[in-house]
C-alpha positions as CSV (number, residue, x, y, z in Angstrom):
1,M,74.5,284.5,208.2
2,I,77.8,282.8,209.2
3,A,80.9,282.6,207.0
4,V,83.1,279.6,207.9
5,I,86.6,280.0,206.5
6,L,88.5,276.8,206.2
7,D,92.3,276.5,206.5
8,T,94.4,273.9,204.7
9,N,94.8,271.8,207.9
10,A,91.0,272.0,208.5
11,L,90.2,270.4,205.2
12,M,92.8,267.6,206.1
13,L,91.2,266.9,209.5
14,P,89.0,264.0,208.2
15,V,92.1,261.9,207.5
16,E,94.6,263.3,210.0
17,R,92.3,263.5,213.0
18,D,89.3,261.4,212.1
19,V,87.0,264.5,212.3
20,R,83.7,264.5,210.4
21,L,84.3,268.1,209.4
22,F,80.9,269.3,208.1
23,E,78.9,267.1,210.6
24,E,80.8,268.9,213.4
25,L,80.2,272.3,211.9
26,D,76.5,271.5,211.7
27,R,76.6,270.4,215.3
28,I,78.3,273.5,216.8
29,L,76.8,276.3,214.6
30,T,73.3,277.2,215.4
31,E,72.7,279.3,212.2
32,S,73.0,278.5,208.6
33,Y,76.5,279.1,207.2
34,I,78.5,279.2,204.0
35,S,81.9,277.5,203.7
36,L,84.6,279.7,202.2
37,V,88.1,278.7,201.1
38,P,90.7,281.2,199.9
39,R,92.3,280.3,196.6
40,P,95.9,280.0,198.1
41,V,94.5,277.3,200.4
42,V,93.4,275.4,197.3
43,A,96.8,275.7,195.8
44,E,98.4,274.5,199.0
45,L,96.2,271.4,199.1
46,H,97.0,270.6,195.5
47,H,100.7,270.9,196.2
48,L,100.5,268.6,199.2
49,S,98.4,266.1,197.4
50,D,101.3,265.6,194.9
51,G,103.4,264.1,197.7
52,A,103.2,260.7,199.4
53,G,102.0,259.2,202.6
54,V,99.2,260.2,205.0
55,E,99.7,263.9,204.3
56,A,99.1,263.5,200.6
57,T,96.0,261.3,201.3
58,A,94.6,263.9,203.7
59,A,95.2,266.6,201.1
60,N,93.4,264.6,198.4
61,V,90.4,264.2,200.7
62,G,90.5,267.8,201.5
63,S,90.5,268.6,197.8
64,D,87.4,266.5,197.4
65,L,85.7,268.6,200.1
66,L,86.3,271.7,198.1
67,D,83.2,270.7,196.1
68,R,81.2,271.7,199.1
69,C,82.9,275.1,199.5
70,S,83.1,278.5,197.7
71,I,86.5,279.4,196.4
72,I,87.4,283.1,197.0
73,D,90.1,285.1,195.4
74,T,92.3,287.2,197.7
75,E,95.0,289.7,197.3
76,A,97.3,287.7,199.6
77,D,99.3,284.9,197.9
78,F,100.1,282.9,201.1
79,A,97.4,280.7,202.7
80,D,97.6,282.2,206.2
81,D,97.6,285.7,205.0
82,A,94.7,285.0,202.7
83,I,92.7,283.6,205.6
84,V,93.4,286.7,207.7
85,E,92.4,288.9,204.8
86,L,89.2,287.1,204.2
87,A,88.3,286.8,207.9
88,T,88.8,290.6,208.5
89,T,86.7,291.7,205.4
90,E,83.4,292.4,207.0
91,T,81.5,292.8,203.7
92,V,83.0,289.8,201.9
93,L,79.6,288.4,200.9
94,G,78.2,291.8,200.1
95,Q,81.0,292.3,197.6
96,T,80.4,289.0,195.7
97,E,78.0,287.7,193.1
98,I,76.2,284.6,194.3
99,C,75.1,282.5,191.4
100,A,71.6,280.9,191.7
101,D,72.7,277.4,190.7
102,T,73.1,276.5,194.4
103,T,71.3,273.8,196.2
104,T,70.8,272.6,199.8
105,V,72.1,269.2,200.6
106,D,69.2,266.8,201.0
107,S,69.1,263.6,203.1
108,T,69.6,261.3,200.1
109,H,72.7,263.2,199.0
110,N,74.0,263.2,202.6
111,R,73.8,259.4,202.7
112,Q,75.5,259.0,199.3
113,S,78.3,261.4,200.2
114,D,78.8,260.2,203.8
115,E,82.1,258.5,203.0
116,K,83.6,261.8,202.0
117,D,82.5,263.5,205.2
118,I,80.3,266.0,203.5
119,G,77.9,265.6,206.4
120,T,74.6,267.2,206.9
121,H,75.6,270.7,205.8
122,T,72.5,272.7,206.3
123,N,73.3,275.7,204.2
124,V,73.7,276.4,200.5
125,H,77.1,276.2,198.8
126,N,77.8,278.8,196.2
127,N,80.2,279.7,193.4
128,I,81.3,283.2,194.2
129,H,82.7,285.9,191.9
130,A,83.4,289.6,192.1
131,G,80.4,291.9,191.9
132,R,77.3,292.9,193.8
133,Q,74.5,291.2,191.8
134,I,72.6,288.1,192.4
135,N,71.6,286.2,189.3
136,V,68.2,284.6,189.6
137,E,67.0,282.0,187.1
138,A,63.6,280.4,186.8
139,D,61.9,278.1,184.4
140,A,58.9,279.4,182.6
141,H,56.1,277.1,181.5
142,S,53.1,278.7,179.8
143,D,50.6,278.0,177.1
144,D,50.8,281.2,175.0
145,R,53.1,284.1,174.4
146,N,51.1,286.6,176.5
147,A,51.4,284.3,179.5
148,D,55.1,284.1,178.8
149,L,55.4,287.9,178.9
150,I,53.4,288.1,182.2
151,E,55.5,285.4,183.8
152,I,58.8,287.0,182.7
153,S,57.6,290.3,184.2
154,D,56.7,288.5,187.5
155,R,60.1,286.8,187.6
156,E,62.0,290.1,187.1
157,S,60.1,291.6,190.0
158,T,60.8,288.6,192.2
159,A,64.5,288.7,191.2
160,E,64.7,292.4,192.2
161,A,63.1,291.7,195.5
162,T,65.2,288.7,196.2
163,T,68.4,290.6,195.4
164,E,67.5,293.4,197.8
165,I,66.7,290.9,200.6
166,A,69.8,288.7,199.9
167,E,72.2,291.7,199.8
168,D,70.8,292.9,203.2
169,E,71.3,289.5,204.7
170,Y,74.7,288.7,203.3
171,L,76.1,292.1,204.3
172,T,75.6,291.1,208.0
173,I,77.8,288.1,208.7
174,K,79.9,286.6,211.4
175,Q,83.2,285.0,210.4
176,Y,84.7,281.9,211.9
177,V,87.9,280.2,210.9
178,V,88.6,276.5,211.2
179,T,92.3,275.9,211.8
180,E,94.7,274.0,214.0
181,D,97.5,276.4,213.2
182,R,98.4,278.1,216.5
183,P,100.3,281.1,215.0
184,L,97.4,281.7,212.6
185,R,94.9,281.4,215.5
186,N,96.8,284.0,217.5
187,R,96.8,286.4,214.5
188,L,93.0,285.9,214.2
189,Y,92.5,286.6,217.8
190,E,94.2,290.0,217.4
191,H,91.4,290.8,214.9
192,D,88.6,289.4,217.2
193,V,87.9,286.6,214.9
194,R,86.3,283.4,216.3
195,V,88.3,280.3,215.8
196,I,87.0,276.7,215.5
197,G,89.4,274.0,216.5
198,I,89.8,270.4,217.8
199,R,88.4,269.5,221.2
200,G,89.3,266.1,222.6
201,R,90.0,263.4,220.0
202,N,87.9,264.3,217.0
203,T,85.3,266.9,217.8
204,L,85.3,270.7,217.2
205,E,84.7,273.6,219.5
206,I,84.4,277.4,219.1
207,T,86.9,279.6,220.9
208,E,86.4,283.3,221.4
209,P,89.2,285.9,221.0
């Protein structure tokens, strides 16, 4: 599993650099991925969106794209520090609770959301909170009470198995950071973190430390 951490300027790329952010991530990443945004980045976007001009417009669009990301709390208060913290925490997904109200983006939703550059994001997008449990919900439809009890038991067994598999999967992740901030990029390289940035006019590429 890949964790893609988005910087403030990354979320502003659709307006500032005409980059179709999630389409480009789908193109260059060969595995499913989850998009993560540290909470200080959210605060920075909201602050910038209160201004005027292209920067405010870009920040507003970036704020819209947060709907497709998971917001993560960090100890660091500043955006760059929060990104480094998140990118260097190897068990970030293993330390979180992933709620089961997640969905994959289907082709119809992609077409409806195309103007906001949601793209063809192939992985699930989650709301993440502190903890190490995975809540699994299922709808039960049965004709009598005994069938209900049997189905509940089956669901509990399935949930336990799903939790074990998911925890094993999410404990092994690779982190990427999308940013155009050169000082931040250099800090990330010091921690052997892969960085995704602009290549050419409006495409993305992965750079190794």
